C-alpha angles and dihedrals in degrees: 000000000000091000092050092051091048091053092051090053092053091050091052091047092050091049091051091048090052092049090049092048094050091044091052091045091051091050091050091048091050090049092050091049091050091049091050092047091048091050091048091051091049093050093044094050091047091052091049091050091049091049092049091048091050092050091049091052091050092050092049094047115105114255114239131200094032119109121200114242113222114236116261115243116255132207110284094026123123093251112145121194120232119268112284113260128208124246115285090226091067094052092047090050089053092058096043118106115220114209116223112257124233092212124091108263122234116235134207122239090261091051092049092049090050092049091050090049091055118045096200140117119209132201129217112277096217135032115273094022093226112170116221097179128006131223112273135179088193119082116266130185121264110200095196095052094030090225140116119233141134119285105230096188145026125267112219114200116234140146123258109273096021117139120266114208130199111259092212146007113276150103128292102242100171140019115184147142123232132189091232104032100031121210110002137188124192121201119188132199120174106311095342126093121190114202119199115193134178094045129161119196109014115213100187138058136208112290096027119133116224137187127222108278096024115138109250102167147332129263115273130156136296106222097206090049097039092127091064128080118280111291147129124248115228126189129184121203123193113195087343095307123113116246135179108275091207089063090069101041111111090338092151093064 
């Protein structure tokens, strides 16, 4: 009886020990799970914060390689076009140098009548005789003045300081200086007046008599054609009317 009672007590004790052990083990397992979950949450939140911070930095970074496109003007806006420019061909023609031809030129009826009205042969006023711009009754473009108008003379290309020679025999009838034409000398013979403009140092005075080829001045500048290459501007007037100076150069040959 005593032994049976003692055995029952051991069984109860063993059962209580097992219950205590499993209870303690369950508590430990729950604690470990909670610790793992807490660590996972901490790591996950930290990663999310880092990712959000990285995205914010990328958004706030300046964008490179992209150029803003200005808005196109619309109807009714205050858009104003640039100032109208003249054809490029005209400007290029202004700068072109035309070499004197060795062939006899052909003349219009007006030119022939002018030549018949003036029995005179002229020489080139500067060495080389290169023509920068020809005589024209039609309007041509002047870059300096930004206007279109006829060109009543011939521009002979020359360097500053080059000699300017009288194109004919005659008398110096006028020496002047003009805001548009610069220093000017007029030499008259019979009904023909040769006007030399854009001079530098003038060597003659009113009343002097000159021979064809005599030095009358040096090359200066023509104010109203200052945008062109260096040259002098020569006009020929027959009975007070402008004519093409080239029509009279070496016309006796």
